[in-house]
N, C-alpha and C positions, 0 to 999 in steps of 0.2 A: 486593507484586505482583512487584517486581523484586529481583534479587539481583546482587551484584557477581560478575563472571566475566571472566577474561582470555581473549579470543578471539585466535586467530592471524589473520594477514592472509589466509591461505588460507581459513579458515572464513568470514571476512567476505566475501571474494570469492565464495565458493560461495553464500552467502545472497543476495548481490546478483545473481549470475547467475540464480538461481532467480526472483527478483522480475522481472528483465528478461524471462525466458522467459515468465512468466505475462502480462506486459504485452504482449509480442509476440503471444501467442495472442489476447488480448483485442482488440488492434488489427486483427488480420487476420480475425477471425470476422465472418461476416455474420448470425449469429444473435444478436439483441439480448441474450437472457438469458445466453448464453455470454460475450459481450463484457462485460456487467455483472459477472458472477460472477468472471471471471478478472481484471478490472480491480480489483475489491475485494480479491481475494486478493493481487494484485501490490502494492497499497498496504500491506497488512498485512506482507507480506514485506519491503518497503522499510523499514517501521518497525522490523522485527526487525533488519535490516541496520544501520540507523543506531544503534539501541540497542547492538548488538554493538560498533560502532565506539567507543561510549562505555563499554564494559565493563559493560553491563547485559544480563542475561538475564531474560526474562519467564517467570513461572511460569504454566502453563496452568491457569487457574481461571476461575470465572464472572467476566465483566467484563474479561478480559485484553485483548480487542480494543479496548475503550474506552481502556484505559491505553496501549496501543500507539499509538493514534491521537493521544492527548494528547502523548505523548513525541515523535512525529513533528512535530507542530505546534510544540512547544517547541524542539526542536533546529533546525528549519528556520526558526524565527521567522515562522511563517505561521499566523495564527489562522483563516483560511478553511478550513484542513485539518480542524479540529474540526467545523465546520459541515457541510461536504460529505461527508466520510468517515463521520461519524455518521449522516447521512441515508442513505448507502449501506448502512451496517451495519443500520439499522432496516428498510430495504427487504429486505435479505438475510434478516434474522430473520423478518420477516413472511412472506416467501416460503417459508422453510424450516420454520417452526414454526406458521404461521398459515394463513390462507385462500389464500395465494399472491399474488404480485404480477406483473403483466405489465410488462415493460420495453419501451418503444417504441424504434423506431430512432433517433428524435431524442434521447431520454434517453441511450441507449447512446453515441451519438456525442458528446454533451455531456460525459459522464463521461470518455470517452477523451481528449478535448481538454483537459479540466481536469487529469486525471491525468498527461498528458504533461508539462505544466508542472511538476507536483510531481516527476516523475522528473528533469527538468532540474535542479531545485533539489537533489534527492537526489544526483544524480551529482556536482554541485559539492561537496557536503558529503563524500561518500565519497572522491572522487578528488582533491579540492583542486586540480583542474586547470582548472576552469571551462569545460570543453569542452561542446559541444552533442552530445547523443546522436543517433544516426541511428535514431530510433524513430518 
């Protein structure tokens, strides 16, 4: 699912900026479904960023989101990521391919709060500065 690849710092920074942009959209939206969808996409992009930091490029195939979530959990040493992000992935898939899923305001806010902490961990990992993001 992954292949070795040497990314430049510029590429890694672009991936990270894209992840942060999606998280900002998620954070500012008042529409729960938009919040949820952009929050999930931001987590996947954070996973891609951290994999790139480790010279890994994911191949887009069936199940690659699962693999990205597992790598994010592994690199950040946080097993909760697998549980919550996979829950999000399944809701997204049910909404996209199934009968649809309604995301409540409470759920959307809970996902944002949780993902914000993951982004703090990700920022420490990517920047090695241990700073707190203003997100």
